VEXDREN-2710 file (C-alpha; in Angstrom, 1 decimal):
% VEXDREN-2710
k/r/px/py/pz
1/MET/-192.4/-53.3/-7.4
2/ASN/-190.2/-53.4/-4.3
3/LEU/-190.6/-56.6/-2.4
4/THR/-188.8/-58.8/0.1
5/VAL/-189.7/-62.5/-0.1
6/ARG/-188.6/-64.4/2.9
7/GLY/-189.3/-67.6/4.7
8/ILE/-188.4/-69.5/1.5
9/GLY/-187.7/-73.1/2.4
10/ARG/-186.2/-73.9/-0.9
11/LEU/-185.3/-71.5/-3.7
12/LEU/-184.8/-72.4/-7.4
13/THR/-183.1/-69.6/-9.3
14/MET/-182.1/-71.7/-12.3
15/THR/-178.7/-70.0/-12.2
16/GLU/-177.2/-71.8/-9.2
17/PRO/-178.0/-74.9/-7.0
18/ALA/-181.2/-74.8/-5.0
19/LEU/-180.8/-72.6/-1.9
20/PRO/-182.4/-73.6/1.5
21/ASP/-183.6/-71.0/4.0
22/ALA/-183.5/-68.3/1.4
23/ALA/-184.8/-64.8/0.6
24/VAL/-185.3/-62.7/-2.6
25/VAL/-185.1/-59.0/-2.9
26/VAL/-186.9/-57.3/-5.8
27/ARG/-186.3/-53.6/-6.5
28/GLU/-188.1/-51.7/-9.2
29/GLY/-189.5/-54.9/-10.6
30/ARG/-186.1/-56.6/-11.0
31/VAL/-184.3/-59.2/-8.8
32/ALA/-181.7/-57.3/-6.8
33/TRP/-180.5/-60.0/-4.5
34/THR/-181.0/-63.7/-3.7
35/GLY/-179.3/-65.7/-0.9
36/PRO/-179.5/-67.1/2.6
37/ALA/-182.1/-65.5/4.7
38/ALA/-179.5/-65.0/7.4
39/LYS/-177.6/-62.6/5.1
40/LEU/-180.6/-60.6/4.0
41/PRO/-179.4/-57.0/3.2
42/PRO/-180.3/-54.6/6.0
43/ASP/-181.9/-52.2/3.5
44/ALA/-184.2/-54.8/2.0
45/PRO/-187.7/-53.4/1.0
46/GLU/-190.1/-53.0/3.9
47/GLN/-192.9/-54.7/2.0
48/VAL/-192.4/-58.3/2.9
49/LEU/-194.0/-61.6/1.9
50/ASP/-193.3/-64.4/4.2
51/VAL/-193.9/-67.7/2.4
52/GLU/-193.5/-69.8/5.5
53/GLY/-191.2/-72.5/4.3
54/ALA/-192.6/-72.9/0.8
55/CYS/-190.5/-73.6/-2.3
56/VAL/-190.2/-70.7/-4.7
57/VAL/-189.3/-70.9/-8.4
58/PRO/-189.1/-68.5/-11.3
59/GLY/-192.5/-67.6/-12.8
60/PHE/-193.4/-70.1/-15.5
61/VAL/-192.9/-69.2/-19.1
62/ASP/-195.6/-70.7/-21.3
63/ALA/-193.9/-70.7/-24.8
64/HIS/-196.8/-72.0/-26.9
65/THR/-200.5/-71.0/-26.6
66/HIS/-203.5/-70.2/-28.8
67/LEU/-205.2/-68.3/-26.0
68/VAL/-207.5/-66.1/-28.2
69/PHE/-210.5/-68.1/-29.4
70/ALA/-214.2/-68.4/-29.1
71/GLY/-216.4/-71.5/-28.9
72/VAL/-215.6/-75.1/-27.9
73/ARG/-214.8/-78.2/-29.9
74/ARG/-216.9/-80.6/-27.8
75/ASP/-218.1/-82.7/-30.8
76/GLU/-214.5/-83.2/-32.0
77/PHE/-213.4/-84.2/-28.5
78/VAL/-216.2/-86.8/-28.0
79/ALA/-215.5/-88.2/-31.5
80/ARG/-211.8/-88.5/-30.7
81/LEU/-212.6/-90.4/-27.5
82/ALA/-214.6/-92.8/-29.7
83/GLY/-211.6/-93.4/-31.9
84/GLN/-211.9/-90.8/-34.7
85/PRO/-208.3/-89.6/-35.5
86/TYR/-207.3/-86.0/-35.4
87/ASP/-206.3/-84.4/-38.7
88/GLY/-206.3/-80.7/-38.0
89/GLY/-209.7/-80.1/-39.5
90/GLY/-211.3/-79.1/-36.3
91/ILE/-209.5/-75.8/-36.4
92/ARG/-212.1/-74.6/-38.9
93/THR/-214.8/-74.9/-36.2
94/THR/-212.9/-72.5/-33.9
95/VAL/-212.3/-70.2/-36.8
96/ALA/-216.0/-69.8/-37.5
97/ALA/-216.7/-69.1/-33.8
98/THR/-213.8/-66.7/-33.4
99/ARG/-214.7/-64.7/-36.5
100/ALA/-218.2/-64.3/-35.2
101/ALA/-217.1/-63.0/-31.8
102/SER/-216.5/-59.3/-31.1
103/VAL/-213.0/-58.0/-30.2
104/GLU/-214.2/-57.2/-26.7
105/ASP/-215.7/-60.7/-26.3
106/LEU/-212.5/-62.3/-27.5
107/ALA/-210.5/-60.1/-25.1
108/ALA/-212.7/-61.0/-22.2
109/LEU/-212.4/-64.7/-22.9
110/ALA/-208.6/-64.5/-23.3
111/LEU/-208.3/-62.5/-20.1
112/GLY/-210.2/-65.1/-18.2
113/ARG/-207.8/-67.8/-19.4
114/ALA/-204.8/-65.5/-18.7
115/ALA/-206.1/-65.1/-15.1
116/THR/-206.2/-68.9/-14.7
117/ALA/-202.7/-69.1/-16.1
118/LEU/-201.5/-66.5/-13.6
119/SER/-203.1/-68.4/-10.7
120/ASN/-201.0/-71.4/-11.9
121/GLY/-197.7/-69.4/-11.7
122/THR/-197.3/-68.4/-15.4
123/THR/-195.8/-64.9/-15.7
124/THR/-194.7/-64.9/-19.4
125/MET/-196.8/-66.2/-22.2
126/GLU/-196.5/-66.6/-26.0
127/ILE/-199.9/-66.2/-27.8
128/LYS/-200.6/-67.0/-31.4
129/THR/-203.2/-65.9/-33.9
130/GLY/-204.4/-68.6/-36.3
131/TYR/-208.2/-68.6/-35.8
132/GLY/-208.9/-65.8/-38.2
133/LEU/-207.4/-67.0/-41.5
134/THR/-208.1/-63.8/-43.4
135/PRO/-205.7/-60.8/-43.3
136/ASP/-208.3/-58.7/-41.5
137/ASP/-209.2/-61.4/-39.0
138/GLU/-205.6/-62.3/-38.2
139/LEU/-204.7/-58.7/-37.6
140/ARG/-207.8/-58.3/-35.4
141/LEU/-206.5/-61.2/-33.3
142/LEU/-203.2/-59.4/-32.9
143/ASP/-205.1/-56.4/-31.6
144/VAL/-206.8/-58.7/-29.1
145/ILE/-203.4/-60.1/-28.0
146/ALA/-202.2/-56.6/-27.5
147/MET/-205.3/-55.9/-25.3
148/VAL/-204.5/-59.0/-23.2
149/GLY/-200.9/-57.6/-22.7
150/ALA/-202.3/-54.2/-21.7
151/ARG/-204.9/-55.5/-19.3
152/SER/-203.1/-58.5/-17.7
153/PRO/-199.9/-58.6/-15.6
154/LEU/-198.6/-61.3/-18.0
155/ARG/-195.7/-60.5/-20.2
156/ILE/-197.0/-61.4/-23.7
157/GLU/-195.1/-62.5/-26.8
158/ALA/-197.3/-62.2/-29.9
159/THR/-197.0/-64.7/-32.8
160/TYR/-198.6/-64.4/-36.3
161/LEU/-199.9/-67.9/-37.3
162/GLY/-201.7/-67.1/-40.5
163/ALA/-200.5/-70.4/-41.7
164/HIS/-202.5/-72.5/-39.3
165/VAL/-204.5/-74.3/-41.9
166/VAL/-205.6/-73.6/-45.5
167/PRO/-209.1/-72.1/-45.2
168/GLU/-211.8/-74.2/-46.8
169/GLY/-212.4/-73.4/-50.4
170/ARG/-209.1/-71.5/-50.8
171/ASP/-206.4/-72.3/-53.4
172/ARG/-203.3/-73.3/-51.5
173/GLU/-200.9/-71.2/-53.6
174/SER/-203.0/-68.0/-53.3
175/TYR/-203.4/-68.5/-49.6
176/VAL/-199.7/-68.9/-49.0
177/ALA/-199.1/-65.8/-51.0
178/GLU/-201.7/-64.0/-48.9
179/VAL/-200.0/-65.1/-45.6
180/ILE/-196.7/-63.7/-46.9
181/GLU/-198.3/-60.4/-48.0
182/THR/-199.8/-59.9/-44.5
183/LEU/-196.4/-60.2/-42.8
184/PRO/-195.5/-56.5/-42.8
185/ALA/-198.9/-55.6/-41.3
186/ALA/-198.6/-58.3/-38.7
187/ALA/-195.2/-57.0/-37.6
188/ALA/-196.7/-53.5/-37.5
189/ARG/-199.6/-54.7/-35.3
190/GLY/-197.2/-56.2/-32.7
191/ALA/-196.2/-59.6/-33.8
192/ARG/-192.7/-60.5/-32.8
193/TRP/-192.8/-64.1/-34.2
194/CYS/-194.1/-66.0/-37.2
195/ASP/-195.2/-69.6/-36.9
196/VAL/-196.4/-72.2/-39.5
197/PHE/-198.2/-75.5/-38.8
198/CYS/-196.0/-77.7/-41.0
199/ASP/-197.4/-81.2/-41.0
200/ARG/-199.3/-83.9/-42.9
201/GLY/-202.5/-82.4/-44.2
202/VAL/-201.6/-78.8/-43.3
203/PHE/-198.6/-76.9/-44.8
204/THR/-195.8/-78.6/-46.6
205/VAL/-192.1/-78.1/-45.8
206/ASP/-191.7/-76.0/-49.0
207/GLU/-194.6/-73.8/-48.1
208/ALA/-193.3/-73.3/-44.6
209/HIS/-189.8/-72.5/-45.9
210/ARG/-191.3/-69.8/-48.1
211/ILE/-193.4/-68.2/-45.4
212/LEU/-190.7/-68.3/-42.7
213/SER/-188.0/-67.0/-45.0
214/ALA/-190.2/-64.0/-45.9
215/ALA/-191.0/-63.5/-42.2
216/ARG/-187.3/-63.4/-41.4
217/ASP/-186.9/-60.7/-44.1
218/HIS/-189.5/-58.7/-42.3
219/GLY/-187.7/-58.9/-38.9
220/LEU/-189.9/-61.6/-37.3
221/GLY/-188.5/-64.4/-35.3
222/LEU/-189.2/-67.9/-36.4
223/ARG/-191.2/-70.7/-34.7
224/LEU/-192.6/-73.9/-36.2
225/HIS/-195.2/-76.5/-35.4
226/ALA/-193.2/-79.6/-36.4
227/GLU/-193.7/-83.4/-36.6
228/GLU/-196.9/-83.6/-34.5
229/ILE/-199.0/-85.8/-36.8
230/ALA/-196.3/-87.4/-38.9
231/ARG/-192.6/-87.0/-39.7
232/THR/-192.4/-84.6/-42.6
233/GLY/-189.0/-83.0/-42.4
234/ALA/-190.3/-80.0/-40.5
235/ALA/-187.7/-80.4/-37.7
236/ALA/-184.9/-80.4/-40.2
237/LEU/-186.4/-77.3/-41.7
238/ALA/-186.4/-75.6/-38.3
239/ALA/-182.7/-76.4/-38.1
240/GLU/-182.0/-75.2/-41.6
241/LEU/-183.7/-71.9/-41.0
242/GLY/-182.3/-71.4/-37.4
243/CYS/-185.8/-71.2/-35.9
244/ALA/-185.9/-70.3/-32.2
245/SER/-188.1/-73.3/-31.6
246/ALA/-189.7/-76.3/-33.1
247/ASP/-192.8/-77.4/-31.2
248/HIS/-194.7/-80.7/-30.7
249/LEU/-192.1/-83.1/-32.3
250/GLU/-193.8/-86.4/-31.4
251/HIS/-192.4/-87.9/-34.6
252/VAL/-189.0/-86.3/-34.6
253/SER/-186.1/-88.5/-35.8
254/ALA/-182.7/-88.8/-34.0
255/GLU/-181.0/-87.3/-37.0
256/ASP/-183.3/-84.3/-37.2
257/ALA/-182.9/-83.8/-33.4
258/ARG/-179.2/-83.7/-33.8
259/ALA/-179.6/-81.1/-36.5
260/MET/-181.8/-79.0/-34.2
261/ALA/-179.2/-79.2/-31.4
262/ALA/-176.4/-78.1/-33.7
263/ALA/-178.5/-75.1/-34.9
264/GLY/-179.6/-74.1/-31.4
265/VAL/-183.3/-74.8/-32.0
266/VAL/-185.2/-75.3/-28.7
267/GLY/-187.6/-78.2/-28.6
268/VAL/-190.9/-77.2/-27.1
269/LEU/-192.7/-80.2/-25.6
270/LEU/-196.5/-80.1/-25.3
271/PRO/-197.4/-83.1/-23.2
272/THR/-201.0/-82.1/-22.7
273/VAL/-201.5/-82.4/-26.5
274/THR/-200.0/-85.8/-26.6
275/LEU/-202.3/-86.8/-23.8
276/SER/-205.4/-85.2/-25.4
277/LEU/-204.8/-86.9/-28.7
278/ARG/-204.3/-90.2/-27.0
279/SER/-201.0/-90.6/-28.8
280/GLN/-198.6/-93.4/-28.0
281/ALA/-195.7/-91.1/-29.0
282/TRP/-194.2/-90.3/-25.6
283/GLY/-190.6/-91.1/-26.5
284/HIS/-189.7/-87.9/-28.3
285/ALA/-188.5/-86.2/-25.2
286/ALA/-185.8/-88.8/-24.8
287/ILE/-184.8/-88.5/-28.4
288/LEU/-184.4/-84.8/-28.2
289/ARG/-182.6/-84.9/-24.8
290/ASP/-180.2/-87.6/-26.0
291/ALA/-179.4/-85.4/-29.1
292/GLY/-178.5/-82.5/-26.9
293/VAL/-181.6/-80.3/-27.7
294/GLN/-182.5/-77.8/-25.1
295/LEU/-186.0/-78.5/-23.9
296/ALA/-188.9/-76.3/-23.1
297/LEU/-192.4/-77.0/-21.9
298/ALA/-195.7/-75.3/-22.8
299/THR/-199.5/-75.9/-22.4
300/ASP/-200.5/-75.3/-26.1
301/CYS/-203.7/-73.9/-24.6
302/ASN/-206.3/-74.3/-27.3
303/PRO/-209.9/-75.4/-27.6
304/GLY/-209.3/-78.6/-29.6
305/THR/-206.2/-80.5/-28.4
306/SER/-205.1/-79.0/-25.1
307/TRP/-207.7/-77.1/-23.1
308/CYS/-205.2/-76.3/-20.4
309/GLU/-203.8/-73.1/-18.7
310/SER/-201.7/-75.0/-16.1
311/MET/-197.9/-75.1/-16.6
312/PRO/-197.6/-77.3/-13.4
313/TYR/-199.8/-79.9/-15.1
314/ALA/-197.5/-79.8/-18.1
315/VAL/-194.6/-80.3/-15.7
316/GLN/-196.3/-83.3/-14.1
317/LEU/-197.0/-85.0/-17.5
318/ALA/-193.4/-84.3/-18.6
319/CYS/-192.1/-86.2/-15.6
320/LEU/-194.7/-89.0/-15.3
321/ALA/-195.3/-89.7/-19.0
322/MET/-192.3/-88.3/-20.9
323/GLY/-189.6/-89.4/-18.5
324/LEU/-188.1/-86.0/-17.6
325/SER/-186.6/-85.6/-14.2
326/VAL/-188.1/-83.1/-11.8
327/ASP/-185.2/-80.8/-12.3
328/GLU/-185.4/-81.1/-16.1
329/ALA/-189.1/-80.4/-16.2
330/PHE/-188.9/-77.3/-14.0
331/ARG/-185.9/-76.0/-16.0
332/ALA/-187.8/-76.6/-19.3
333/ALA/-190.9/-74.8/-17.9
334/THR/-188.8/-71.7/-17.0
335/LEU/-185.3/-71.2/-18.4
336/GLY/-185.7/-73.5/-21.5
337/ALA/-189.0/-71.9/-22.4
338/ALA/-187.5/-68.4/-22.0
339/HIS/-184.7/-69.4/-24.3
340/SER/-187.2/-70.6/-26.9
341/LEU/-188.5/-67.0/-26.9
342/ARG/-185.0/-65.6/-26.9
343/LEU/-185.7/-63.8/-23.6
344/ASP/-182.8/-63.5/-21.1
345/ASP/-184.5/-61.7/-18.2
346/VAL/-187.3/-64.3/-17.4
347/GLY/-187.2/-68.0/-16.6
348/HIS/-184.5/-67.4/-13.9
349/LEU/-183.9/-65.4/-10.8
350/GLY/-180.4/-64.1/-11.4
351/GLN/-179.6/-60.5/-10.6
352/GLY/-181.3/-58.2/-13.0
353/ALA/-184.0/-60.7/-14.1
354/ARG/-187.7/-59.6/-13.8
355/GLY/-189.0/-60.2/-10.4
356/ASP/-191.4/-62.9/-11.5
357/LEU/-191.8/-65.7/-9.0
358/ALA/-194.2/-68.6/-8.3
359/VAL/-194.6/-69.7/-4.7
360/LEU/-195.5/-73.3/-4.6
361/THR/-197.9/-75.0/-2.2
362/ALA/-195.1/-77.4/-1.2
363/GLU/-191.7/-77.4/0.5
364/HIS/-190.1/-79.0/-2.5
365/GLU/-190.8/-78.9/-6.2
366/ALA/-191.0/-82.7/-6.5
367/ASP/-194.1/-82.6/-4.3
368/VAL/-195.9/-80.6/-6.9
369/VAL/-195.2/-83.3/-9.4
370/ALA/-196.3/-86.1/-7.0
371/HIS/-199.5/-84.3/-5.8
372/LEU/-201.9/-84.8/-8.6
373/GLY/-205.1/-82.8/-8.7
374/GLY/-203.9/-80.4/-6.0
375/ARG/-203.4/-76.7/-6.0
376/PRO/-199.8/-76.3/-7.1
377/VAL/-199.2/-72.6/-6.8
378/LEU/-200.0/-70.5/-3.7
379/ARG/-199.0/-67.0/-4.9
380/THR/-197.8/-65.5/-8.2
381/ILE/-195.5/-62.4/-8.2
382/VAL/-194.9/-60.4/-11.4
383/GLY/-192.3/-57.6/-11.4
384/GLY/-192.3/-57.7/-7.6
385/GLU/-196.1/-57.3/-7.3
386/LEU/-198.5/-59.9/-5.9
387/VAL/-201.0/-60.6/-8.6
388/ASN/-202.5/-63.8/-7.1
END
């Protein structure tokens, strides 16, 4: 937990301009000092990592994932490549496989994905339920998420997403009531957030309003899947309720983006989903940015529309397909994502922040964006400890 990182060719702290020829001191898991290597404190920790000129950035914060699932959605993927549109229905395939898997099997699968994320520089991750869709199964997934947090170096933020889809054969009204009734138990089992998939063919704006209002009454923070498939008014609802984030947003309007900005709602971009769905809607990042919305990036790791554990890949797509600058994309993948989770001690390397760092396999962060298909992260450090 005490570590000196030196030999840094370029350091991005997200709190000040990039520093050349820098060093970082971590004490008891927290950043104690950053600055020019020539001014390294004489009492810096004896345990030293020399990164030999590499660029170092804060550990990535993946603000939207569905990491706990079993099975694959191969048939859906192949059908989509053949031109079949996505309507959210494939979630039910994953629900069946996930319900059939044991807790230990689900934990093992999720931990494997978590290890891949760590190797790609992710140090904080939000994980949603949503593949259970009964009270018992959703609460079981929260138990699995807690197991991932206990067995992995990742810092985990748990989200209850009982309102992922309406289960087949269920009455909508009774299911919405069931989701609301499960909120106290979800909070007691470790959920910090509540999310709703509010979109065409899933949950309506009115249903999302009812669920999220109840979640707020039970002390849960609010997140929202919004405007992925069509414009429904979900982004405006996120602004009305003061959600911490609205995610996806491919079909957000300029008016609703301005409302999000005024309400302090972070816009979480999920470029791997846009790519996987073969959508032409790449312009929403510019709409959000022009409206003054703070941006975040995430992988949306899931079996159907974004089978991806790599935040650097999300950064690459954000730059090359969405038009973000390199600085904007790295900031969105660290500080912006942390803000979407209302965390103030990750996503940056200011004094007192967690000692979470990603050592890039490059001298400059722009090289990670330019080098497609390479290995973007050399080492990952969590709380001052080398984990990869």
